[in-house]
N, C-alpha and C positions, 0 to 999 in steps of 0.2 A: 178461433177461441174465443170465452167468453170475458168480457170484461168484467174483472172484481176487483173489491174493494173490501176493506176486513174491517172491524172495529171493531177493536183488543177492549178490554173491558168496557162494556157497552153498557154495564148497567141491564143486560137482558130484556130489555124493553123496547116493546113494538111502536114504529108510530108510522101514521099513512103516510109520512113527510118522507121518508127512505128510499119510494117508489118512483120519487122525482129527481133520484139520482144517477147521473150521468153513467151508470155501470149498467152492465145486465145483469150483475148478480151482489147482491149485497151482505157479508156476512156479520152478523153479529155475535160474537164472544164473550164470553164471562161466566167466572163457576154458577155452580150453583147453589140458591140461596138456599134454609131451613123449609127444607119440607120437600124439594125439588132435588131428582132425582137427573144424573147427568148424562145424557142424548149424545149419540156421533154416529147415529145412522139416520140419515136425513134426504131429502132429496135434493142433489144438490142443481137441477134445472129451476126449481122455482128462484122467482128472483130476490126475497128475502126469506134469509136462513140464519135461526136462531140458535145457535148452539150450546148448550150447558159445559162447558167443560172450561178446565182453569187454565187462564191465556199461555203458558209455556207447553201445556201439552195438546194444543191447539197444530201445535207445529207442525210434528209430525203426524195427527193428521191431513193437515194440507198436503202436506210428499205424499201420505198414502192415496191419499184422491187424487194426486198429480195435478191440486192447484196452483197457478202462479197467480201474483198478483198485480195490479194496475197502478194500488192506493193504500193507503192502511189510515184510518183517521185513532186518533190519540190524546185522550184527556179526559185527564181524575182518574186517575187508577186505582182512588182511594188508598194516597200515600198518607195523605193529613187524619183523613177523618173518615176512611174506610177499611175494606180488607185487604191489602194491596202491604206487601209487604217488599215489593222491588221497583225500578223505575222500568217505564217499558221501553224508554231512548236512554237506558244504560246498556254498555257494553254485551252482559253475559245473556241479554233476552235480543236486543236486535239483534247479532252477529248471525242470530238465530232465522231473525225475519231476513234480512237483507240479500240471503241467497234465490230466495220468491218474490224477490222484486225484479221488476225488470232494469236497464241500464237508468232507463228511463222511468220515472214513475213521479206519483201526485205524494202528501204528507199533508192530509189534516189535523189542525190541531189548535190550542190553544197556547198560544206560548207563555203568556204570561199568570197561566192559573196558580202555580206553585212559585211567583216570584222569578226569578231567572232561573231556576233548577233544569226548566228546558232547555234553556239556550246556554248552559254552563255543559248540558251533559251531547249537544248536540252538536256542541264545538268539538268536540271531544272525538264524533264519529267519521269517517273517510266517505263523507259525501258531501254535497254541496248543495246549496237551497236556492232556489230563486222564487221569490213573492210573484203568487198571481191575485188576481180578483175572485172575490172570495164568493161573487154571489150567488150561484149555480148551488152552491152549500148551504146558505144560511137559511133556507126555509127547512132544510134537515137539522141543522147542529146549532142557529144559534148566531146572532149577527157578529159574536165578539170572536168567531174561529179566525185561525192566520190557514194561509193555502200557499202550499210552494211545489214547486216544479222540484223533484230531489232529482240528483244528477250521481253516480256513485265516482267515489275519483280513481283516479286510474294508481294501480298496482303496480309495488315497489317490487322486484324480484332481483333478488342478491345471491349467489354462490359462493360458499368455502370449504373447507376440507379439514378434515381434525381425523387424525388416524384414519386415512382413505376410505372415511365415510361422507357423503356427497349433506351438507348443512345448506340447508332451502331456505332463505330470511326474505316472508314476505311481510310489506305492508299497505296495508287497504286491504286485506283480505279478512275473511273470515276460515277459520275450519271448517267450518261447516259446510261449505261452495264442494270441498275437497275430499269429502268423507268416505265417498263411495272409490277414492283414489289409494285411498290410504287402506294399509291391516290395521293402525288403530287410532283412535288419537285422545290428550290427553288435556282436560282442559282445568282451568281455575274460575270459579264463580264466588261469589262474595259468603255466600249460607248451604249450610245443610239443608232447613228448609226449602233453600229453590231448589237444591237435588233432590229431594223427596219429589216436588210437585211435578219433576221433568220424568222422573224414572219410577217413584212410586219403593225407591232405598232407602233406606233410612243412614244417613252416612254415621257412621260406626265411632266411638270416642274413643275404642282399643284401637283399631285399623281406619289408620286417617282414611284411606286409600277406597273409593267407593269401586268396586269389581264387579258388581254386580250388578246392572243394566242391562245385561244379554239375560239375563233371567227370569226377567219381569213384559210386560206388558207386550214393545212394539222389538221387531226384528231391526227396526232403524238404531237402536243402543247397542247391538250387539259390538263390540269392540269400544265402546266409548267408555273413558276414563274421568272419574272426576277427582282434582286433585287440591293439596295442599303446597306452600311452599316445604313443607316437612318429608312430602314423600318422593323424594329425589330418588332413593336407594330402593322402595318399595318398587317405584316406576321401571327402573332399572331391572328387578329380578324377575317382573313378568315378559318385558318384551324379552327376557333368554327364554323363561320357563314356554314362553307359546312361539317363542321363534319367530317374533314379528319382525318383518324388511324394514319395511317404510313405515313410519310414525308420523303424525305430527302432533304437535303440542301451541297450546295457547292461553295467555293470561287473560280473564275477563275480568278482575277483583276490579266492584269499580271504587275510583279515589272520589269520587267525587263529591264532596261535603252535602250528605243527604239530612240537617239540620231542620229539627221541626219535624219530620216525617217518619211511616213506621217502617223507614229500610231497613232488614235483618243485614248483619253482618259479623258471624261466630267465625270467618274463617279466617287464618292469624294474615293474609294478605296479600302482596306483591309473588310473582316467580323470581326467582336471581336464575335468569337463563344462563348466565354462564355454570351456574353447581348445575342444575339439571343436564346442560350440554357436554358436562366434566364427568357426570355421573353416569353416562351412556354411553361413552367412548371407548368403552373396552366391551363393550353389548354385542348382540347379533344383530341391533339393528345397521340396514346398511345408509339409509336415506334419511334424515331429521329435518321434515317441515317446523319450521318458527312462524308464527302466523301472530302478528301486530295488528289487532284490530280496531286503530286508531289514526289519526292522521298523523304524518310526517312531523317528527319533532328537526 
C-alpha cells in the first residue's frame, strides 16, 4: 500500500520540495480560491496530488477512494488571518481524520503557530505524541516545524443497561470508526457553517436537527444526523419512525477557548448525555453506543 501524507489547508501551492518527502503520495488539500473550481477527479498514482476541496469534504473523498493515511500535516488553517473557521486539531474534524490514520502515524505541525492553541486542542485528543527529528521535513515545510510519532490511545469500553437496552460507552474512540456497524449516528459539532461544509445541507433555524444528509452528495452520509443540545426529543422520534435498532452518538462541540481566531460557534453547546439517554429509553433502539472522543478524565 502506498505511504500517504495529507496536508490539510495546504494553501494550494505546489512546491518542488514536496517530492523529497518520504512518502509515495502527498495530497495537498485546500478549498478552491476565487476564480478556481473544485476538483476531485485526480490521478491517484501521482506523487503530488493537489485537490481543491474543503477539508471537511476531503474526508469522504479519501474514504471513497480507499485512501489510508500514514501522516498528516496541519499548520496554519487560517484561523487568525485566513478563511478558516474551525481548528483542524479540534474534535469535530480530527474525529473524522483518526479512522483514516494507522495506529502509529506521523503528525507534522508547528506547535506554536497559534500560541498555545494547538497544544490545548491536542491535549484533549485520544492520542499520544513522541517527538521525532524534523530534518526530513524541513526542506518542504521550513525549520520551525515539529514532527511527532502519533499513537492512538487504548479504547475504554464499558457496558450498562437501561430498560433492556444495551448502552456501550466508549472513551478514546470516534463514532465515525463504527459508522458501518450502526443504523444511524448522531453528532454534535460547533456550528451550522461546519455542518454545511460537511453535508451541503444548511442547518435550519426552525428544525434544529439536520436530517437531510442522505439527500445530498455522498452515500457516506446516509443515516448521519447533526444535532444540538436541544434535539433530544426529535432524535427519539427519528429513531422510532425509521426503526433504527443500533445507534451511536458523539459530542464533538469544542470547548477549548479559540480566542482571537475566526472559529465559529453557533451551536448551543455540549450535549447532556443523561438527558439523551433518558429520551430514548422507551424508543425502538436496542443498542446505544456513546462515544467520548477525548482522553479519559
